[in-house]
N, C-alpha and C positions, 0 to 999 in steps of 0.2 A: 598174801598175808594181810595186805591193806583191805582187800575185799572181805575177808573174814571179820576184820575189825568193824567195817561198815555194817555188815549183816548183823553182827552182835549188837551194835549200837541201835540199829533199827528195831531189832527184837526187843531190846530193853525199853525203848521209847513206846512201842506198841503195848508192852506189858504195863507200863506206867499209865498210859492213856486209858487202857481198858479198865484199870482199877479205879480211876477217877471219873470215868465217863458216866456211870449211873447217877452220880451226884450232879454232874454238870448238866446232864440231860433233863433231870427233874427241874433244875433251876432255869434252864434256858429253852425249854421245849417250845414256848410261845415265840421266842426270838427265832428259833430255827425254822418254824413253819413259814415265816415270811422272808427268810433269808434267800435271796436270789442274787447270785453273782456269777457272771460268766468269766471263767478263767481258762486259759489255754494250758492244757497239761500235756507236755511232750508233743507228739505228732497228732494226737486226736483232741478235738475240742469237746470237753465235757464240763458241765457246770460243777462248780465246787459244791453247791448245795446237794447235787445228786450223790457225790462222794460221801458227804456228811450223813445223808439220810440212809444210804446203804449200810454204813457202819453203825448208825444209831439204832436202826430197827431191831437187830438181834438183841441189843442191850436192853431196850425198852421192853421187848417181848419177854425176855428172861426175867426181868425184874417184876413185870406184871404177873407172869406165871407163878413165880415164887411167892409173891404177896398173896395172890388169890388162893393158891393151894394151902399155904400156911394158915390163912384166916379161916378157910373152910375146915381144915383139920381142927383148929381150936374150937370152932362152932360145934362140930359134930362130937368132939370129946365132951364138951359141956352138955350138949343135948342128951347124950347117952347117960351121963351122970344123973341128969334131972328127970328123964322120962321113965316112968314106972314100967311101961310095956316094952322097954328095950334092954332089959337085963340080959347079960350075956353077949351083948353086941360089942363090937371092937372096931377101933380106928387105927390104921397104920399109915405112916407117911414116910417114904424113903425114895431117894433118887428121882423125884418128880412124879411119883405115883402115889396117889391117895386112895386107900382101900377102906371102904366103910361096910363092914359086915353087920347086917341088921337081923341076924338069925333067920326066922321063918319068913321074913319080909324080903330076903334076898341080899345081894351084895352090889354096892355101887363102886365103880372104879373110875377115878378121874385122873387123867395123866396128861402131861405136856408132850406135844409132838414138835420138837424144835425144827426139823426140816420143813414142815408145813406151816409153822408159826400158828399152831392151833392148840386148843385144849380139847381132849377127847373125853366123852362121858359114856360109860356103859351103865345103863340103868335097868334094874329088873322090871320096871314098870313101862318105860317108854322106849327102851332099846338103846342102840348106839347113836351118838350124835357128835358132830365136830363143830366146835365153837371158834369163831374168829374174834380177834381183839379189835375193838373200835376205840380209838383214842379220844373221842369227844367226851366232854364232861367228866374228866378224871379216868376214863377208860372203863369198858365193860365188855363182856363176852357174849356174842350173839350167834345163834344158829341161823344161817342165812336162808334156809329153806322155809322156815315158818316165822322168823322174826322174833322168836322167844329167847330171852336171855338165859344164860346158865343158872343164875341165882333164882330167877322167877320159876323156872321149871323145878329146880330142887325144892324151893319153898312150897310149891303146890304138892309135889309128890310126898315130901316128908311130913307135911301137915296131915295128909290122909293116914300115913303110917302111925304117927304118934297120937292121932285123934285130937289134935290141938293145933292152933295156928302158930307157925314158927315164923320168925322174922330174920331174913338173911340180908337186910338192907345195910347192916353195920359191917358186913364183910367187905374186904378190899375188892375194888373193881366190880361192885355189884350195881345192878340197875333192876329194881323189881317193881 
């Protein structure tokens, strides 16, 4: 019975920490980068900073993914409203999958891949690509094979489709 109480207590603490962690991570990410403290944990010697980073990374990744996909969704909804040659186009965002149907120009699908900590893009112009999060400078998504960022590629391709220059620099986690 005591074991069950302890397990429940640990579960509640984790739940509370996970709900507060995104706020704490944003405010203390610079402190955590330099945080190095060797602590003995049970029988194995592991640094406390390694434990913090392992639990920090999924939270930072999920927050960056959500902010990126939501800002791209808002951008494309506004673009479709304003662009005269995109009538009948549609944007949907659900469960981490952003689908942008641009009629005769094809469909873009941008989705998060939690196990790989990546954002995947399926483009009718450039094909499939997998973007990794770089945390420098506020964070941005980069395709490691060619060094082009997600927002830069989308900006180039969408500018050709709408026949006007589009600016994705105001979207979350963009580097263009």
